[in-house]
CHARMM-style PDB file with segment names, atoms N, HN, CA, C and O in Angstrom:
ATOM      1  N   MET     1      95.219 194.503 199.954  1.00  0.00      PROA
ATOM      2  CA  MET     1      94.384 195.400 200.723  1.00  0.00      PROA
ATOM      3  C   MET     1      93.263 196.344 200.262  1.00  0.00      PROA
ATOM      4  O   MET     1      93.334 197.264 199.448  1.00  0.00      PROA
ATOM      5  N   ALA     2      91.969 195.801 201.133  1.00  0.00      PROA
ATOM      6  HN  ALA     2      91.911 195.053 201.795  1.00  0.00      PROA
ATOM      7  CA  ALA     2      90.612 196.363 201.064  1.00  0.00      PROA
ATOM      8  C   ALA     2      90.098 196.400 202.157  1.00  0.00      PROA
ATOM      9  O   ALA     2      90.097 195.597 203.090  1.00  0.00      PROA
ATOM     10  N   VAL     3      89.438 197.840 201.951  1.00  0.00      PROA
ATOM     11  HN  VAL     3      89.439 198.493 201.193  1.00  0.00      PROA
ATOM     12  CA  VAL     3      88.601 198.649 203.401  1.00  0.00      PROA
ATOM     13  C   VAL     3      87.682 198.561 202.480  1.00  0.00      PROA
ATOM     14  O   VAL     3      87.780 198.688 201.260  1.00  0.00      PROA
ATOM     15  N   GLY     4      86.462 198.257 203.377  1.00  0.00      PROA
ATOM     16  HN  GLY     4      86.382 198.154 204.369  1.00  0.00      PROA
ATOM     17  CA  GLY     4      84.561 198.899 203.731  1.00  0.00      PROA
ATOM     18  C   GLY     4      84.357 198.885 204.411  1.00  0.00      PROA
ATOM     19  O   GLY     4      85.009 198.594 205.413  1.00  0.00      PROA
ATOM     20  N   ARG     5      83.089 199.258 204.274  1.00  0.00      PROA
ATOM     21  HN  ARG     5      82.559 199.494 203.460  1.00  0.00      PROA
ATOM     22  CA  ARG     5      82.506 200.063 205.389  1.00  0.00      PROA
ATOM     23  C   ARG     5      80.680 199.221 205.241  1.00  0.00      PROA
ATOM     24  O   ARG     5      79.904 199.293 204.288  1.00  0.00      PROA
ATOM     25  N   ASP     6      80.497 198.464 206.619  1.00  0.00      PROA
ATOM     26  HN  ASP     6      81.127 198.406 207.393  1.00  0.00      PROA
ATOM     27  CA  ASP     6      79.042 198.217 206.267  1.00  0.00      PROA
ATOM     28  C   ASP     6      79.141 196.804 205.390  1.00  0.00      PROA
ATOM     29  O   ASP     6      78.276 196.404 204.610  1.00  0.00      PROA
ATOM     30  N   ALA     7      80.259 196.216 205.667  1.00  0.00      PROA
ATOM     31  HN  ALA     7      80.962 196.541 206.301  1.00  0.00      PROA
ATOM     32  CA  ALA     7      80.368 194.912 204.964  1.00  0.00      PROA
ATOM     33  C   ALA     7      79.514 193.703 205.369  1.00  0.00      PROA
ATOM     34  O   ALA     7      79.313 193.571 206.576  1.00  0.00      PROA
ATOM     35  N   THR     8      79.081 192.966 204.681  1.00  0.00      PROA
ATOM     36  HN  THR     8      79.245 193.074 203.700  1.00  0.00      PROA
ATOM     37  CA  THR     8      78.986 191.751 205.118  1.00  0.00      PROA
ATOM     38  C   THR     8      79.121 190.544 204.203  1.00  0.00      PROA
ATOM     39  O   THR     8      78.588 190.213 203.143  1.00  0.00      PROA
ATOM     40  N   ARG     9      80.287 189.862 205.235  1.00  0.00      PROA
ATOM     41  HN  ARG     9      80.720 190.131 206.095  1.00  0.00      PROA
ATOM     42  CA  ARG     9      80.895 188.156 204.817  1.00  0.00      PROA
ATOM     43  C   ARG     9      79.734 187.242 203.966  1.00  0.00      PROA
ATOM     44  O   ARG     9      78.704 186.893 204.543  1.00  0.00      PROA
ATOM     45  N   VAL    10      80.026 186.840 202.362  1.00  0.00      PROA
ATOM     46  HN  VAL    10      80.862 187.123 201.893  1.00  0.00      PROA
ATOM     47  CA  VAL    10      78.674 185.990 201.747  1.00  0.00      PROA
ATOM     48  C   VAL    10      79.458 184.847 201.496  1.00  0.00      PROA
ATOM     49  O   VAL    10      79.153 184.015 200.641  1.00  0.00      PROA
ATOM     50  N   GLY    11      80.382 184.782 202.159  1.00  0.00      PROA
ATOM     51  HN  GLY    11      80.629 185.457 202.854  1.00  0.00      PROA
ATOM     52  CA  GLY    11      81.290 183.121 201.405  1.00  0.00      PROA
ATOM     53  C   GLY    11      82.844 183.417 201.560  1.00  0.00      PROA
ATOM     54  O   GLY    11      83.272 184.554 201.758  1.00  0.00      PROA
ATOM     55  N   ASP    12      83.658 182.278 201.448  1.00  0.00      PROA
ATOM     56  HN  ASP    12      83.310 181.355 201.287  1.00  0.00      PROA
ATOM     57  CA  ASP    12      84.906 182.451 201.387  1.00  0.00      PROA
ATOM     58  C   ASP    12      85.579 182.723 199.703  1.00  0.00      PROA
ATOM     59  O   ASP    12      85.062 182.398 198.634  1.00  0.00      PROA
ATOM     60  N   PRO    13      87.114 183.548 199.989  1.00  0.00      PROA
ATOM     61  CA  PRO    13      87.165 184.047 198.926  1.00  0.00      PROA
ATOM     62  C   PRO    13      87.483 182.551 197.749  1.00  0.00      PROA
ATOM     63  O   PRO    13      87.488 181.329 197.900  1.00  0.00      PROA
ATOM     64  N   THR    14      87.620 183.107 197.067  1.00  0.00      PROA
ATOM     65  HN  THR    14      87.615 184.100 196.944  1.00  0.00      PROA
ATOM     66  CA  THR    14      87.821 181.808 195.687  1.00  0.00      PROA
ATOM     67  C   THR    14      89.071 182.320 194.988  1.00  0.00      PROA
ATOM     68  O   THR    14      88.949 182.333 193.763  1.00  0.00      PROA
ATOM     69  N   PRO    15      90.090 182.689 195.393  1.00  0.00      PROA
ATOM     70  CA  PRO    15      92.046 183.395 195.224  1.00  0.00      PROA
ATOM     71  C   PRO    15      92.072 182.390 193.704  1.00  0.00      PROA
ATOM     72  O   PRO    15      91.597 181.255 193.717  1.00  0.00      PROA
ATOM     73  N   GLY    16      92.717 183.023 192.389  1.00  0.00      PROA
ATOM     74  HN  GLY    16      93.103 183.945 192.378  1.00  0.00      PROA
ATOM     75  CA  GLY    16      92.879 182.480 191.257  1.00  0.00      PROA
ATOM     76  C   GLY    16      94.400 182.003 191.892  1.00  0.00      PROA
ATOM     77  O   GLY    16      95.011 182.472 192.852  1.00  0.00      PROA
ATOM     78  N   GLU    17      94.761 180.888 190.975  1.00  0.00      PROA
ATOM     79  HN  GLU    17      94.265 180.507 190.195  1.00  0.00      PROA
ATOM     80  CA  GLU    17      96.033 180.274 191.036  1.00  0.00      PROA
ATOM     81  C   GLU    17      97.022 181.146 191.313  1.00  0.00      PROA
ATOM     82  O   GLU    17      97.075 182.282 190.842  1.00  0.00      PROA
ATOM     83  N   GLY    18      97.920 180.607 192.157  1.00  0.00      PROA
ATOM     84  HN  GLY    18      97.877 179.684 192.539  1.00  0.00      PROA
ATOM     85  CA  GLY    18      99.188 181.865 192.891  1.00  0.00      PROA
ATOM     86  C   GLY    18      98.646 182.837 193.774  1.00  0.00      PROA
ATOM     87  O   GLY    18      99.317 183.397 194.641  1.00  0.00      PROA
ATOM     88  N   GLU    19      97.458 183.041 193.568  1.00  0.00      PROA
ATOM     89  HN  GLU    19      96.913 182.585 192.864  1.00  0.00      PROA
ATOM     90  CA  GLU    19      96.776 184.422 194.815  1.00  0.00      PROA
ATOM     91  C   GLU    19      96.484 183.825 196.174  1.00  0.00      PROA
ATOM     92  O   GLU    19      96.088 182.679 196.388  1.00  0.00      PROA
ATOM     93  N   PHE    20      96.797 184.982 197.259  1.00  0.00      PROA
ATOM     94  HN  PHE    20      97.119 185.913 197.085  1.00  0.00      PROA
ATOM     95  CA  PHE    20      96.630 184.359 198.440  1.00  0.00      PROA
ATOM     96  C   PHE    20      95.537 185.685 198.953  1.00  0.00      PROA
ATOM     97  O   PHE    20      95.758 186.850 198.622  1.00  0.00      PROA
ATOM     98  N   CYS    21      94.586 185.354 199.636  1.00  0.00      PROA
ATOM     99  HN  CYS    21      94.407 184.408 199.905  1.00  0.00      PROA
ATOM    100  CA  CYS    21      93.740 185.705 200.320  1.00  0.00      PROA
ATOM    101  C   CYS    21      93.232 185.742 201.495  1.00  0.00      PROA
ATOM    102  O   CYS    21      92.289 184.954 201.553  1.00  0.00      PROA
ATOM    103  N   GLU    22      93.411 186.285 202.464  1.00  0.00      PROA
ATOM    104  HN  GLU    22      94.178 186.925 202.416  1.00  0.00      PROA
ATOM    105  CA  GLU    22      93.317 185.950 204.037  1.00  0.00      PROA
ATOM    106  C   GLU    22      91.824 187.320 204.411  1.00  0.00      PROA
ATOM    107  O   GLU    22      92.229 188.408 204.821  1.00  0.00      PROA
ATOM    108  N   PRO    23      90.844 187.213 204.303  1.00  0.00      PROA
ATOM    109  CA  PRO    23      89.934 188.166 204.750  1.00  0.00      PROA
ATOM    110  C   PRO    23      90.022 188.112 206.484  1.00  0.00      PROA
ATOM    111  O   PRO    23      89.759 187.178 207.241  1.00  0.00      PROA
ATOM    112  N   VAL    24      90.521 189.570 206.795  1.00  0.00      PROA
ATOM    113  HN  VAL    24      90.734 190.329 206.180  1.00  0.00      PROA
ATOM    114  CA  VAL    24      90.477 189.758 208.103  1.00  0.00      PROA
ATOM    115  C   VAL    24      89.693 191.022 208.191  1.00  0.00      PROA
ATOM    116  O   VAL    24      89.882 192.063 207.562  1.00  0.00      PROA
ATOM    117  N   VAL    25      88.391 190.636 209.458  1.00  0.00      PROA
ATOM    118  HN  VAL    25      88.237 189.790 209.969  1.00  0.00      PROA
ATOM    119  CA  VAL    25      87.627 191.920 209.964  1.00  0.00      PROA
ATOM    120  C   VAL    25      88.328 192.098 211.159  1.00  0.00      PROA
ATOM    121  O   VAL    25      88.666 191.280 212.015  1.00  0.00      PROA
ATOM    122  N   VAL    26      88.491 193.318 211.073  1.00  0.00      PROA
ATOM    123  HN  VAL    26      88.216 193.982 210.378  1.00  0.00      PROA
ATOM    124  CA  VAL    26      88.991 194.008 211.884  1.00  0.00      PROA
ATOM    125  C   VAL    26      88.350 195.658 212.545  1.00  0.00      PROA
ATOM    126  O   VAL    26      88.558 196.483 211.655  1.00  0.00      PROA
ATOM    127  N   PRO    27      87.739 196.275 213.649  1.00  0.00      PROA
ATOM    128  CA  PRO    27      87.428 197.361 213.794  1.00  0.00      PROA
ATOM    129  C   PRO    27      88.276 198.679 212.919  1.00  0.00      PROA
ATOM    130  O   PRO    27      89.278 198.487 212.231  1.00  0.00      PROA
ATOM    131  N   LEU    28      87.831 199.579 213.064  1.00  0.00      PROA
ATOM    132  HN  LEU    28      87.017 199.734 213.623  1.00  0.00      PROA
ATOM    133  CA  LEU    28      88.718 200.486 212.168  1.00  0.00      PROA
ATOM    134  C   LEU    28      89.450 201.646 212.446  1.00  0.00      PROA
ATOM    135  O   LEU    28      89.868 202.511 211.677  1.00  0.00      PROA
ATOM    136  N   VAL    29      89.561 201.510 213.939  1.00  0.00      PROA
ATOM    137  HN  VAL    29      89.220 200.807 214.564  1.00  0.00      PROA
ATOM    138  CA  VAL    29      90.812 201.530 214.719  1.00  0.00      PROA
ATOM    139  C   VAL    29      91.647 201.603 215.505  1.00  0.00      PROA
ATOM    140  O   VAL    29      92.260 202.378 216.239  1.00  0.00      PROA
ATOM    141  N   SER    30      91.468 199.770 214.939  1.00  0.00      PROA
ATOM    142  HN  SER    30      90.970 199.141 214.342  1.00  0.00      PROA
ATOM    143  CA  SER    30      92.660 198.858 215.342  1.00  0.00      PROA
ATOM    144  C   SER    30      93.242 198.867 213.565  1.00  0.00      PROA
ATOM    145  O   SER    30      94.431 198.725 213.280  1.00  0.00      PROA
ATOM    146  N   PHE    31      92.231 199.047 212.610  1.00  0.00      PROA
ATOM    147  HN  PHE    31      91.265 199.162 212.842  1.00  0.00      PROA
ATOM    148  CA  PHE    31      93.264 199.288 211.162  1.00  0.00      PROA
ATOM    149  C   PHE    31      94.371 200.383 211.444  1.00  0.00      PROA
ATOM    150  O   PHE    31      95.599 200.329 211.506  1.00  0.00      PROA
ATOM    151  N   ARG    32      93.513 201.325 211.579  1.00  0.00      PROA
ATOM    152  HN  ARG    32      92.516 201.369 211.528  1.00  0.00      PROA
ATOM    153  CA  ARG    32      94.296 202.800 211.370  1.00  0.00      PROA
ATOM    154  C   ARG    32      95.701 202.466 212.448  1.00  0.00      PROA
ATOM    155  O   ARG    32      96.810 202.747 211.994  1.00  0.00      PROA
ATOM    156  N   ARG    33      95.627 201.992 213.570  1.00  0.00      PROA
ATOM    157  HN  ARG    33      94.726 201.764 213.939  1.00  0.00      PROA
ATOM    158  CA  ARG    33      96.585 201.769 214.820  1.00  0.00      PROA
ATOM    159  C   ARG    33      97.680 201.207 213.853  1.00  0.00      PROA
ATOM    160  O   ARG    33      98.661 201.875 213.528  1.00  0.00      PROA
ATOM    161  N   GLN    34      97.353 199.444 213.249  1.00  0.00      PROA
ATOM    162  HN  GLN    34      96.556 198.902 213.513  1.00  0.00      PROA
ATOM    163  CA  GLN    34      97.882 199.158 212.648  1.00  0.00      PROA
ATOM    164  C   GLN    34      99.138 199.662 211.031  1.00  0.00      PROA
ATOM    165  O   GLN    34     100.324 199.594 210.710  1.00  0.00      PROA
ATOM    166  N   LEU    35      97.757 200.159 210.476  1.00  0.00      PROA
ATOM    167  HN  LEU    35      96.793 200.215 210.737  1.00  0.00      PROA
ATOM    168  CA  LEU    35      99.067 201.409 209.633  1.00  0.00      PROA
ATOM    169  C   LEU    35      99.667 202.079 210.182  1.00  0.00      PROA
ATOM    170  O   LEU    35     100.833 201.884 209.837  1.00  0.00      PROA
ATOM    171  N   ALA    36      99.593 203.004 211.064  1.00  0.00      PROA
ATOM    172  HN  ALA    36      98.646 203.162 211.343  1.00  0.00      PROA
ATOM    173  CA  ALA    36     100.549 203.703 211.784  1.00  0.00      PROA
ATOM    174  C   ALA    36     101.321 203.145 212.442  1.00  0.00      PROA
ATOM    175  O   ALA    36     102.231 203.894 212.796  1.00  0.00      PROA
ATOM    176  N   ALA    37     101.416 202.010 212.843  1.00  0.00      PROA
ATOM    177  HN  ALA    37     100.676 201.402 212.555  1.00  0.00      PROA
ATOM    178  CA  ALA    37     102.424 201.873 213.323  1.00  0.00      PROA
ATOM    179  C   ALA    37     103.644 200.379 212.448  1.00  0.00      PROA
ATOM    180  O   ALA    37     104.260 199.451 212.974  1.00  0.00      PROA
ATOM    181  N   GLY    38     103.549 200.701 211.366  1.00  0.00      PROA
ATOM    182  HN  GLY    38     103.049 201.455 210.939  1.00  0.00      PROA
ATOM    183  CA  GLY    38     103.735 199.904 210.213  1.00  0.00      PROA
ATOM    184  C   GLY    38     103.605 198.441 210.495  1.00  0.00      PROA
ATOM    185  O   GLY    38     104.379 197.623 209.998  1.00  0.00      PROA
ATOM    186  N   CYS    39     102.906 198.209 211.064  1.00  0.00      PROA
ATOM    187  HN  CYS    39     102.277 198.874 211.468  1.00  0.00      PROA
ATOM    188  CA  CYS    39     102.711 195.805 211.293  1.00  0.00      PROA
ATOM    189  C   CYS    39     102.226 195.388 209.788  1.00  0.00      PROA
ATOM    190  O   CYS    39     102.453 194.251 209.374  1.00  0.00      PROA
ATOM    191  N   LEU    40     101.376 196.608 208.786  1.00  0.00      PROA
ATOM    192  HN  LEU    40     101.191 197.531 209.123  1.00  0.00      PROA
ATOM    193  CA  LEU    40     100.677 196.004 207.589  1.00  0.00      PROA
ATOM    194  C   LEU    40     101.849 196.572 206.154  1.00  0.00      PROA
ATOM    195  O   LEU    40     102.428 197.643 205.971  1.00  0.00      PROA
ATOM    196  N   THR    41     101.818 195.464 205.463  1.00  0.00      PROA
ATOM    197  HN  THR    41     101.348 194.594 205.612  1.00  0.00      PROA
ATOM    198  CA  THR    41     102.196 195.618 204.165  1.00  0.00      PROA
ATOM    199  C   THR    41     101.531 196.533 203.144  1.00  0.00      PROA
ATOM    200  O   THR    41     100.310 196.376 203.147  1.00  0.00      PROA
ATOM    201  N   ASP    42     101.969 197.449 202.263  1.00  0.00      PROA
ATOM    202  HN  ASP    42     102.961 197.576 202.260  1.00  0.00      PROA
ATOM    203  CA  ASP    42     101.276 198.594 201.465  1.00  0.00      PROA
ATOM    204  C   ASP    42     100.340 199.113 202.394  1.00  0.00      PROA
ATOM    205  O   ASP    42      99.144 198.828 202.459  1.00  0.00      PROA
ATOM    206  N   THR    43     101.239 200.218 203.396  1.00  0.00      PROA
ATOM    207  HN  THR    43     102.211 200.450 203.342  1.00  0.00      PROA
ATOM    208  CA  THR    43     100.523 201.208 204.191  1.00  0.00      PROA
ATOM    209  C   THR    43     100.279 202.037 203.271  1.00  0.00      PROA
ATOM    210  O   THR    43      99.670 203.038 203.646  1.00  0.00      PROA
ATOM    211  N   ASP    44     100.569 201.972 202.068  1.00  0.00      PROA
ATOM    212  HN  ASP    44     101.064 201.159 201.763  1.00  0.00      PROA
ATOM    213  CA  ASP    44     100.286 203.357 201.043  1.00  0.00      PROA
ATOM    214  C   ASP    44      98.837 203.419 200.674  1.00  0.00      PROA
ATOM    215  O   ASP    44      98.197 204.452 200.475  1.00  0.00      PROA
ATOM    216  N   LEU    45      98.325 201.989 200.598  1.00  0.00      PROA
ATOM    217  HN  LEU    45      98.845 201.150 200.760  1.00  0.00      PROA
ATOM    218  CA  LEU    45      97.356 201.117 199.604  1.00  0.00      PROA
ATOM    219  C   LEU    45      95.836 201.630 201.223  1.00  0.00      PROA
ATOM    220  O   LEU    45      94.626 201.845 201.147  1.00  0.00      PROA
ATOM    221  N   GLY    46      96.835 201.617 202.442  1.00  0.00      PROA
ATOM    222  HN  GLY    46      97.818 201.442 202.503  1.00  0.00      PROA
ATOM    223  CA  GLY    46      95.520 201.579 203.418  1.00  0.00      PROA
ATOM    224  C   GLY    46      95.158 202.497 203.307  1.00  0.00      PROA
ATOM    225  O   GLY    46      93.957 202.709 203.137  1.00  0.00      PROA
ATOM    226  N   TYR    47      96.591 203.966 203.393  1.00  0.00      PROA
ATOM    227  HN  TYR    47      97.566 203.794 203.532  1.00  0.00      PROA
ATOM    228  CA  TYR    47      95.656 205.288 203.764  1.00  0.00      PROA
ATOM    229  C   TYR    47      94.880 205.723 202.557  1.00  0.00      PROA
ATOM    230  O   TYR    47      93.878 206.415 202.735  1.00  0.00      PROA
ATOM    231  N   LEU    48      95.378 205.262 200.915  1.00  0.00      PROA
ATOM    232  HN  LEU    48      96.193 204.700 200.770  1.00  0.00      PROA
ATOM    233  CA  LEU    48      94.565 205.614 200.008  1.00  0.00      PROA
ATOM    234  C   LEU    48      92.891 205.253 200.351  1.00  0.00      PROA
ATOM    235  O   LEU    48      91.934 205.982 200.090  1.00  0.00      PROA
ATOM    236  N   ALA    49      92.867 204.130 200.903  1.00  0.00      PROA
ATOM    237  HN  ALA    49      93.644 203.538 201.115  1.00  0.00      PROA
ATOM    238  CA  ALA    49      91.650 203.523 200.850  1.00  0.00      PROA
ATOM    239  C   ALA    49      90.736 204.066 201.926  1.00  0.00      PROA
ATOM    240  O   ALA    49      89.507 204.000 201.914  1.00  0.00      PROA
ATOM    241  N   LEU    50      91.243 204.428 202.545  1.00  0.00      PROA
ATOM    242  HN  LEU    50      92.242 204.481 202.555  1.00  0.00      PROA
ATOM    243  CA  LEU    50      90.321 204.897 204.131  1.00  0.00      PROA
ATOM    244  C   LEU    50      90.330 206.807 203.522  1.00  0.00      PROA
ATOM    245  O   LEU    50      89.275 207.427 203.652  1.00  0.00      PROA
ATOM    246  N   ASP    51      91.337 207.399 203.022  1.00  0.00      PROA
ATOM    247  HN  ASP    51      92.194 206.895 202.917  1.00  0.00      PROA
ATOM    248  CA  ASP    51      90.905 208.394 202.237  1.00  0.00      PROA
ATOM    249  C   ASP    51      89.751 208.451 201.103  1.00  0.00      PROA
ATOM    250  O   ASP    51      89.103 209.497 201.065  1.00  0.00      PROA
ATOM    251  N   HSD    52      89.520 207.718 200.435  1.00  0.00      PROA
ATOM    252  HN  HSD    52      90.047 206.869 200.465  1.00  0.00      PROA
ATOM    253  CA  HSD    52      88.758 207.465 199.519  1.00  0.00      PROA
ATOM    254  C   HSD    52      87.481 207.578 200.125  1.00  0.00      PROA
ATOM    255  O   HSD    52      86.589 208.394 199.895  1.00  0.00      PROA
ATOM    256  N   LEU    53      87.525 206.590 200.977  1.00  0.00      PROA
ATOM    257  HN  LEU    53      88.250 205.927 201.164  1.00  0.00      PROA
ATOM    258  CA  LEU    53      86.123 206.204 202.186  1.00  0.00      PROA
ATOM    259  C   LEU    53      85.539 207.616 202.481  1.00  0.00      PROA
ATOM    260  O   LEU    53      84.322 207.689 202.316  1.00  0.00      PROA
ATOM    261  N   GLY    54      86.370 209.110 203.014  1.00  0.00      PROA
ATOM    262  HN  GLY    54      87.359 209.050 203.149  1.00  0.00      PROA
ATOM    263  CA  GLY    54      86.386 209.561 203.775  1.00  0.00      PROA
ATOM    264  C   GLY    54      86.914 209.412 204.968  1.00  0.00      PROA
ATOM    265  O   GLY    54      86.858 210.473 205.590  1.00  0.00      PROA
ATOM    266  N   LEU    55      87.419 208.530 205.574  1.00  0.00      PROA
ATOM    267  HN  LEU    55      87.464 207.669 205.068  1.00  0.00      PROA
ATOM    268  CA  LEU    55      87.756 208.054 206.874  1.00  0.00      PROA
ATOM    269  C   LEU    55      88.965 208.532 207.097  1.00  0.00      PROA
ATOM    270  O   LEU    55      89.662 207.759 207.756  1.00  0.00      PROA
ATOM    271  N   LEU    56      89.602 209.781 206.712  1.00  0.00      PROA
ATOM    272  HN  LEU    56      89.037 210.409 206.177  1.00  0.00      PROA
ATOM    273  CA  LEU    56      90.919 209.869 207.108  1.00  0.00      PROA
ATOM    274  C   LEU    56      90.691 211.540 208.045  1.00  0.00      PROA
ATOM    275  O   LEU    56      91.648 211.960 208.695  1.00  0.00      PROA
ATOM    276  N   GLY    57      89.652 212.174 208.011  1.00  0.00      PROA
ATOM    277  HN  GLY    57      88.875 211.833 207.483  1.00  0.00      PROA
ATOM    278  CA  GLY    57      89.875 213.407 208.094  1.00  0.00      PROA
ATOM    279  C   GLY    57      90.066 214.524 207.727  1.00  0.00      PROA
ATOM    280  O   GLY    57      90.961 214.416 206.888  1.00  0.00      PROA
ATOM    281  N   GLY    58      89.793 215.568 207.818  1.00  0.00      PROA
ATOM    282  HN  GLY    58      89.066 215.656 208.500  1.00  0.00      PROA
ATOM    283  CA  GLY    58      90.665 216.733 207.341  1.00  0.00      PROA
ATOM    284  C   GLY    58      89.706 216.974 205.922  1.00  0.00      PROA
ATOM    285  O   GLY    58      89.984 218.034 205.362  1.00  0.00      PROA
ATOM    286  N   GLY    59      88.944 216.405 205.450  1.00  0.00      PROA
ATOM    287  HN  GLY    59      88.718 215.544 205.905  1.00  0.00      PROA
ATOM    288  CA  GLY    59      88.350 217.224 204.041  1.00  0.00      PROA
ATOM    289  C   GLY    59      87.486 216.239 203.700  1.00  0.00      PROA
ATOM    290  O   GLY    59      87.047 215.288 204.345  1.00  0.00      PROA
ATOM    291  N   PRO    60      87.316 216.589 202.645  1.00  0.00      PROA
ATOM    292  CA  PRO    60      86.274 215.800 201.993  1.00  0.00      PROA
ATOM    293  C   PRO    60      86.933 214.366 201.088  1.00  0.00      PROA
ATOM    294  O   PRO    60      88.028 214.568 200.563  1.00  0.00      PROA
ATOM    295  N   PRO    61      86.249 212.818 200.878  1.00  0.00      PROA
ATOM    296  CA  PRO    61      86.643 211.736 200.465  1.00  0.00      PROA
ATOM    297  C   PRO    61      87.659 212.404 198.977  1.00  0.00      PROA
ATOM    298  O   PRO    61      87.449 213.257 198.115  1.00  0.00      PROA
ATOM    299  N   GLY    62      88.777 211.478 199.297  1.00  0.00      PROA
ATOM    300  HN  GLY    62      88.948 210.784 199.997  1.00  0.00      PROA
ATOM    301  CA  GLY    62      89.448 211.866 198.032  1.00  0.00      PROA
ATOM    302  C   GLY    62      90.675 212.927 198.465  1.00  0.00      PROA
ATOM    303  O   GLY    62      91.870 212.804 198.198  1.00  0.00      PROA
ATOM    304  N   ALA    63      90.208 213.699 198.999  1.00  0.00      PROA
ATOM    305  HN  ALA    63      89.237 213.799 199.216  1.00  0.00      PROA
ATOM    306  CA  ALA    63      91.116 215.061 199.114  1.00  0.00      PROA
ATOM    307  C   ALA    63      92.873 215.013 199.401  1.00  0.00      PROA
ATOM    308  O   ALA    63      93.718 215.894 199.242  1.00  0.00      PROA
ATOM    309  N   ALA    64      92.980 213.789 199.821  1.00  0.00      PROA
ATOM    310  HN  ALA    64      92.294 213.074 199.950  1.00  0.00      PROA
ATOM    311  CA  ALA    64      94.882 213.774 200.238  1.00  0.00      PROA
ATOM    312  C   ALA    64      95.118 213.732 199.158  1.00  0.00      PROA
ATOM    313  O   ALA    64      95.857 214.571 198.643  1.00  0.00      PROA
ATOM    314  N   ALA    65      94.259 212.199 198.099  1.00  0.00      PROA
ATOM    315  HN  ALA    65      93.658 211.518 198.517  1.00  0.00      PROA
ATOM    316  CA  ALA    65      95.163 211.649 196.696  1.00  0.00      PROA
ATOM    317  C   ALA    65      95.231 213.170 195.929  1.00  0.00      PROA
ATOM    318  O   ALA    65      96.252 213.431 195.293  1.00  0.00      PROA
ATOM    319  N   ARG    66      94.193 214.109 195.994  1.00  0.00      PROA
ATOM    320  HN  ARG    66      93.363 213.897 196.510  1.00  0.00      PROA
ATOM    321  CA  ARG    66      94.822 214.988 194.773  1.00  0.00      PROA
ATOM    322  C   ARG    66      95.653 216.596 195.146  1.00  0.00      PROA
ATOM    323  O   ARG    66      95.552 217.273 196.170  1.00  0.00      PROA
ATOM    324  N   PRO    67      96.280 216.800 194.186  1.00  0.00      PROA
ATOM    325  CA  PRO    67      96.999 217.944 194.664  1.00  0.00      PROA
ATOM    326  C   PRO    67      96.099 219.534 194.800  1.00  0.00      PROA
ATOM    327  O   PRO    67      95.033 219.822 194.255  1.00  0.00      PROA
ATOM    328  N   GLU    68      96.738 220.175 195.487  1.00  0.00      PROA
ATOM    329  HN  GLU    68      97.603 219.941 195.930  1.00  0.00      PROA
ATOM    330  CA  GLU    68      96.087 221.361 196.310  1.00  0.00      PROA
ATOM    331  C   GLU    68      95.124 222.064 195.059  1.00  0.00      PROA
ATOM    332  O   GLU    68      95.629 221.757 193.979  1.00  0.00      PROA
ATOM    333  N   GLY    69      94.299 222.632 194.938  1.00  0.00      PROA
ATOM    334  HN  GLY    69      93.889 222.882 195.816  1.00  0.00      PROA
ATOM    335  CA  GLY    69      93.524 222.956 193.925  1.00  0.00      PROA
ATOM    336  C   GLY    69      92.815 222.460 192.628  1.00  0.00      PROA
ATOM    337  O   GLY    69      91.975 223.083 191.978  1.00  0.00      PROA
ATOM    338  N   SER    70      93.405 220.994 192.335  1.00  0.00      PROA
ATOM    339  HN  SER    70      94.087 220.488 192.863  1.00  0.00      PROA
ATOM    340  CA  SER    70      93.018 220.483 191.534  1.00  0.00      PROA
ATOM    341  C   SER    70      91.221 220.056 191.813  1.00  0.00      PROA
ATOM    342  O   SER    70      90.720 219.978 192.935  1.00  0.00      PROA
ATOM    343  N   GLN    71      90.537 219.841 190.612  1.00  0.00      PROA
ATOM    344  HN  GLN    71      90.944 219.904 189.701  1.00  0.00      PROA
ATOM    345  CA  GLN    71      89.748 219.449 191.051  1.00  0.00      PROA
ATOM    346  C   GLN    71      89.166 218.050 191.037  1.00  0.00      PROA
ATOM    347  O   GLN    71      89.385 217.445 189.987  1.00  0.00      PROA
ATOM    348  N   ARG    72      88.580 217.495 191.819  1.00  0.00      PROA
ATOM    349  HN  ARG    72      88.402 217.986 192.672  1.00  0.00      PROA
ATOM    350  CA  ARG    72      88.092 215.938 191.792  1.00  0.00      PROA
ATOM    351  C   ARG    72      87.189 215.767 190.101  1.00  0.00      PROA
ATOM    352  O   ARG    72      86.483 216.552 189.469  1.00  0.00      PROA
ATOM    353  N   SER    73      87.562 214.632 189.893  1.00  0.00      PROA
ATOM    354  HN  SER    73      88.135 213.994 190.407  1.00  0.00      PROA
ATOM    355  CA  SER    73      86.376 213.936 188.943  1.00  0.00      PROA
ATOM    356  C   SER    73      85.497 213.806 189.092  1.00  0.00      PROA
ATOM    357  O   SER    73      85.079 214.174 190.190  1.00  0.00      PROA
ATOM    358  N   ARG    74      84.488 213.164 188.081  1.00  0.00      PROA
ATOM    359  HN  ARG    74      84.827 212.865 187.189  1.00  0.00      PROA
ATOM    360  CA  ARG    74      83.222 212.829 188.370  1.00  0.00      PROA
ATOM    361  C   ARG    74      82.832 211.862 187.287  1.00  0.00      PROA
ATOM    362  OT1 ARG    74      81.704 211.368 187.278  1.00  0.00      PROA
TER     363      ARG     74
END
């Protein structure tokens, strides 16, 4: 699972042997609804990606992934 902002598709994926990749472009609101409804596998990765991009709200990017009081690494 990958989440991006302002992404531009430049070509088709070239997965390696045994890999499967199906790019699907959906609006952020639809992605969040699918995560919340449990429609996607690896929902933890989806929420971590949204947090990393600062798209969860409630704090700076990465805030949800850090224990309270810890410093963000640079």
